[in-house]
N, C-alpha and C positions, 0 to 999 in steps of 0.2 A: 546647097552644093555639097558634094562629097568627093574627097580626093585622098586615096591611099589610106583611109582609116574608116572602115565600115563597122567597127566593133560596137559603137554606141549608136549607130544610125537608127535602128529600130526604136530605141528609146526616144530619140528626137522626133521621128515620124509619128510615133504613137501619141506623143504629147501634143502634136499639132492636130491629129485626128480627134483627140479627146476634148477639143475646145468646146465650150458651151455655145459659142457661135457656130452653128452647124454648117451654114452656107459658105463653105470655103473650098478651095482646091489646094492640095498639098503637092507641090512640084518638087520632085527630087531630080536635081541636075547631076548626072554622072559625069564628073570632070576627069575621069581616068581615060587612058588610052583605050579605045573601043576593044572590048573582048580580051583585055589583059586580065591577069589574075585578080586585080583589084575591082575591075568592072564586073567580072563574073561573080565576085563575092557580093557586090551590091545587088545584082540581079537575084542571086540566091536568097538573100535576106528579105527581099521585097515580094518574092513570088507567092507567099502565103497570105498576103494582105489582100482581101477581096473588096475593100472599100473603094467604091467607084470615084471617090474624091481624090484618090492618089493618082498622080500623073508622073510617069517616069520618062525623062528625056536624056538622051546621050549626045554629048558634043562630038563632032567629027574628029576633033583632036584636042589634046590638053593645051591650054594657054596659061591661064592663071585663075585665081578665085574671082577677080573682077569680071572676066569674060563669062565665067559660069553664072555669076549672079545676074549679069546683063541678059544672058540667055533665058534665065528664069523670068525676069521682068518682061521680056518680049513674049514669052509663052503665056504669061498670066492673062486672065480674062477679067479679073475683078477690078473694081474702082480703086481699091487699096492693095498695097503690097507690103507684106511683112517678111522678115528674114529670120532664118534659124540655122545656126551652124550645126554640122552633123554630130557634134558631141555635146550640145546644149539642150535644155528643156524649157518649155513654156508651162506656166501654171494654167489650169483649165480655163480661167476667166480672163486671160491676158487680152485676147482679141476683143471680146465683148466690152471690156472696161475701156480700152483705147478708143473703140468706135463710139462708145457713149460719150467719152470726153470730147472727141472731135465734133460730135453732134451738138453738145452744149457750148462749144467754143468754135464756131464756124470760121473765125478768122485764122485759126491754125490749120495747116494742111498736113501736119505730121505730128506724131506723138511718140515719145520715148517713155521708158519706165525704169524702175530700179532693178537691181540684180543682186544675187548672192553668189560668191565664188565657192566652188566645191572642189575638194581634192580627196581622192580615195573614198568618195561617197559621203564625205563629211563637210559641213559648212566651215569655211575658214575666214571669210571676209564678207562684209555687207557694204554695198555702195551707200554712202551717206546722202540724204536728200539734198537737192539743190534747186535754185530758182531759174525761171526762164529768162531773166533779164540778161542782156548782152551775151546771148548764147553763142553767137558766131565767134566772139573773142574767146570765150571759155573753151570752145572746141579747138581753136587754133593754138591757144596757149596751154593746152593739156590740163587745164584746171578742173575739168570734168571729164569723165570717161564714159562715153556713150558707145555701145557696141551694136553691131548690126542685128544681133538677136533681140535687142530691146525695142526696136523701132517699128512703126507702122506709118506708111507714107502714101499720099495721093499719087497714084501711078502716073497719071498724065503729067503732073508737075515734076515728078522724078525724071521722066523721059525728057521733059523740057530743060531740066537742070543739067542733063548730060549723063545721068546714071553713074556707073563706076568707070574710072579711067583705066583702061586696059593696059596702058603703058606702065602703070604702077604695080610692082610686085608685092608691096606692103603699103599700109596707110591708105588703102583705097576706101576704107570706111570713113576715115577722117575727111578725105577729099570729097566723097559723096555727101557727107553731112554738111560740110562747109558750103558746097555748091548749092545744095537744097535750101539750107538756111538763108543763103544770100538771095534766093529766089522767092521763098515763102516761109512763114514762121513754123518752127517746130516747138512744141511744148513738152514739158516733162510731167508725167503722172507719177507722183511720189509714192508709189506702191510697188511691192516686190513681186514681180510676175515672171522672172527669168532665173533659171539656174545655169550658171556658166561653169563648166567643168575644166579644171586646169591640169589635167593629168597628162595631156599630150604636148610634147615639145616639137612636133613635126614642123619642119620648114622654118625653124627659128634661125635667123641669119647670124653669122659671126660679126665681130665689131667692124671689120673692113666693109663688109656688105651692108651693114646697118648705116654706116656713114654715107655710102653711095646712095642708099635709099632715101635718106634724109635730104640730101642735096637735090635729088630729082623732085621729091615731094614739095619741098619748100619753094623751089622755083615755080612749080605749078600753082602753088597757093599764093604767090606774090601779089596777084591782083586783088585778093581778099585782104592780105596783110597790110597792103599799102593804103587801105581805107581807114586805118587807125593812126593815132598820133605816133610820133617818133619814139616816145618812151614806151608806148604799148607794143610797137613793132619790135623793139629790143627785148621786151619781155617774152614775146612769142619765140624769137630765135634763141633766147637764153634757155627757155623751157626744153627745147629740142637738144640743145648742146648739153644740158644737164643729163638728159637721158643717155647721151653718148658717153659722158663721163662715168656714169654709174655702170654701164655695160663694160667699159674699158677697165674699170677697177675689178669687176667680177672676173674678167679674162686676164687680169694681171698685166694689162698693157698700160703701165704707169705713165710712160711718155705721152701716149695719146690722151690719157686723162688730163695730164697737165696742159697739153696743147689746147684742149677744148675748154678747160677752166680759164685759160688766158683769153680765149675768145669772148667769154662772158664778161670778164673784167670786173671792175668795181661797179656793180649794178645792184643797189640796195633793194629796189623793187623786185628784181628777179630772184634774189636770195629770199626775200619775204615770201614770194610765190612758192619756192621750193619748200620752205618751212611749213607753209600752209598745206601743201600737198602731203608732206610728211605727217602732219597732225591728222589729216583726213584719212590716210592709209592706216595710221595707228588706231583711229576710231573705228575703221572698218574691221580691223583684226579683233578689237575688243567687242565689236557688235556681233 
């Protein structure tokens, strides 16, 4: 999907077309308003690519990233679907390696991989390896970060699980991963096959909007969260409240930060989780 930023689109598209697994289709979903300046820029960038595997589709109207990805899923013809943001890159053997993993592990119906963060063309952080165990809890509690650009999923099961929730303006990736993982197992391939570029801040919400988003997302995820113990449920909610605290401090909304710290309360496990995530991010920066 691409929306209001086509500057790095060709890099993303070419990294998909350059896969060692040749039998793919690369679907670009133009999520802009039809024929506005952003849509025309996308068409201009793609016009010189003659590869027949490239498929361009334009939505009738802009809704959000979830709707754009769902449109791509419905358009796709393959057994598997992989996602790539318009400013990210795949390593050439990403798809081949994930397909081979799924072939060797037929109980798994999806496969993620590791990634490296880039800024201004330079690597700044690497995702530390992690295990497949209790992955649904890890996704909900934010103890691992899986991105849409890292995953490859069985298309039929993805549709069965509900795809991306179009009512969510953010966290659709977490929602989709949780719904899929609750339906069929996802595994992680601990190899670095994705470059995630962190140069764009487009559509990043302010703290008030972020709180609204969290409330809606957590309500939708309640059916998954309630499958865990009371203490684990508290850890899930605390993880998201800590994210609000951090953003509130960055925006100098100290009152809001204090309010959400009080929501967390005296929760030793939650604070241990935060410390573990801090160490993980520190290791990423050092890596």
